C-alpha positions as CSV (number, residue, x, y, z in Angstrom):
1,M,-2.9,1.8,14.7
2,K,-6.6,1.4,14.0
3,T,-9.1,1.7,11.2
4,S,-12.8,1.3,10.8
5,L,-14.9,0.4,7.7
6,Q,-18.5,0.9,7.0
7,W,-20.2,-1.2,4.2
8,D,-22.0,0.8,1.5
9,G,-24.6,-1.9,0.8
10,V,-22.9,-3.3,-2.4
11,L,-19.2,-4.2,-2.3
12,G,-17.7,-0.9,-1.2
13,F,-16.5,0.3,2.2
14,N,-15.9,3.8,3.5
15,A,-12.7,3.3,5.5
16,T,-11.5,5.7,8.2
17,G,-8.0,5.5,9.5
18,G,-6.8,6.5,13.0
19,S,-5.7,9.8,11.4
20,G,-9.4,10.6,10.7
21,R,-8.9,10.5,7.0
22,N,-11.4,8.6,4.8
23,I,-11.0,6.5,1.7
24,M,-13.6,4.6,-0.3
25,T,-12.7,1.1,-1.4
26,D,-14.7,-0.9,-3.8
27,A,-14.6,-4.1,-5.9
28,S,-14.2,-3.7,-9.7
29,V,-17.3,-3.6,-11.8
30,E,-16.3,-7.0,-13.3
31,A,-16.4,-8.5,-9.7
32,G,-19.8,-7.0,-8.9
33,G,-18.7,-3.7,-7.4
34,R,-19.2,-0.2,-8.7
35,G,-15.5,0.8,-9.1
36,L,-15.9,3.8,-6.8
37,G,-12.5,3.5,-5.2
38,P,-9.3,1.4,-5.2
39,T,-9.7,-2.3,-4.7
40,P,-8.2,-3.7,-1.5
41,M,-5.3,-5.2,-3.5
42,E,-4.7,-1.9,-5.2
43,L,-4.5,-0.4,-1.8
44,V,-1.8,-2.9,-0.9
45,L,0.3,-1.7,-3.9
46,I,-0.5,2.0,-3.0
47,G,0.6,1.3,0.6
48,L,3.8,-0.3,-0.5
49,G,4.6,2.6,-2.9
50,G,3.7,5.2,-0.4
51,C,5.8,3.6,2.3
52,M,8.8,3.2,0.0
53,G,8.4,6.7,-1.3
54,I,8.5,8.2,2.1
55,D,11.7,6.2,3.0
56,V,13.4,7.0,-0.3
57,V,12.7,10.7,-0.1
58,L,14.0,10.9,3.5
59,I,17.1,8.9,2.7
60,L,17.9,11.0,-0.4
61,K,17.4,14.2,1.6
62,K,19.9,12.9,4.2
63,A,22.3,12.3,1.3
64,R,21.8,15.9,0.3
65,V,20.1,15.1,-3.0
66,A,18.0,18.0,-4.4
67,L,15.1,16.0,-5.5
68,E,13.0,17.9,-8.1
69,S,10.5,15.1,-9.0
70,F,10.0,11.5,-8.1
71,S,7.3,9.0,-9.2
72,M,6.7,5.3,-9.1
73,K,4.7,2.7,-10.9
74,L,3.9,-0.6,-9.3
75,D,2.8,-3.7,-11.1
76,G,1.6,-6.6,-9.1
77,E,1.1,-10.2,-10.4
78,R,-1.4,-12.3,-8.5
79,A,-1.8,-16.0,-8.1
80,A,-4.5,-17.6,-10.2
81,E,-6.1,-19.5,-7.3
82,N,-7.7,-18.0,-4.2
83,P,-6.7,-16.2,-2.1
84,R,-5.0,-14.7,-5.2
85,G,-2.2,-13.0,-3.2
86,F,0.7,-11.2,-4.9
87,T,3.3,-13.5,-6.3
88,K,5.5,-10.7,-7.7
89,I,5.6,-7.0,-7.5
90,K,7.6,-4.9,-10.0
91,I,8.4,-1.4,-8.8
92,S,9.6,1.2,-11.3
93,L,11.0,4.4,-9.9
94,F,11.6,7.7,-11.8
95,F,13.9,10.4,-10.4
96,K,14.9,13.9,-11.4
97,G,17.2,16.1,-9.3
98,R,20.7,17.3,-8.5
99,G,23.1,14.9,-6.7
100,L,21.4,11.8,-8.1
101,N,23.6,8.8,-9.2
102,E,23.2,5.1,-9.4
103,T,24.9,4.5,-6.0
104,V,22.8,6.9,-4.0
105,I,19.5,5.8,-5.6
106,S,20.2,2.1,-5.2
107,R,21.2,2.6,-1.6
108,A,18.0,4.5,-0.8
109,I,15.8,1.8,-2.5
110,S,17.7,-1.1,-0.8
111,L,17.4,0.5,2.6
112,S,13.7,1.0,2.2
113,L,13.0,-2.5,1.0
114,E,15.3,-4.3,3.4
115,K,15.2,-2.2,6.6
116,Y,12.6,0.6,6.8
117,C,9.5,-0.1,4.8
118,S,6.9,-1.6,7.2
119,V,4.5,-2.5,4.4
120,R,7.2,-4.5,2.6
121,S,8.1,-6.2,5.9
122,S,4.4,-7.1,6.4
123,L,4.1,-8.5,2.9
124,K,7.0,-10.9,3.7
125,A,5.6,-11.9,7.2
126,E,3.1,-14.4,8.5
127,V,1.0,-12.0,10.5
128,E,-1.1,-13.4,13.4
129,T,-4.7,-12.4,12.8
130,E,-7.4,-12.6,15.4
131,Y,-11.1,-11.6,15.1
132,T,-14.1,-11.1,17.2
133,F,-17.7,-10.5,16.0
134,E,-21.0,-9.3,17.3
135,N,-24.4,-9.9,15.8
136,T,-26.1,-6.6,16.6
137,D,-29.5,-8.0,15.6
138,E,-29.6,-10.5,18.5
139,V,-31.7,-9.6,21.5
140,K,-29.4,-9.5,24.5
């Protein structure tokens, strides 16, 4: 999986995923950005919600639930000190449909969080990170 980002000259980046889809990220106005897109940490919450959402919908479909609507709200608490990572994430899920009950919903959520959601797994993991760089202004 790959992505590329192009700086906008302030604090925003036009990001393109391997799918060819674009999204603009930016810092908040309070942090010196222009607020033109989600912040990187908002994108982490969006990624977690999207990943869980896909899992839950697929699991409920397999359980023959006729889902009519489904939404989520995620609330992330961050550490006070840098790097200000998430210390707690609260996920509220809202369902409407036929065949829904506490057991089937709890099972779908648990399977997503504990087994299938790669974003959740990545939030729990120490991920090896490598980098390279190139100064394109240098004469070669």
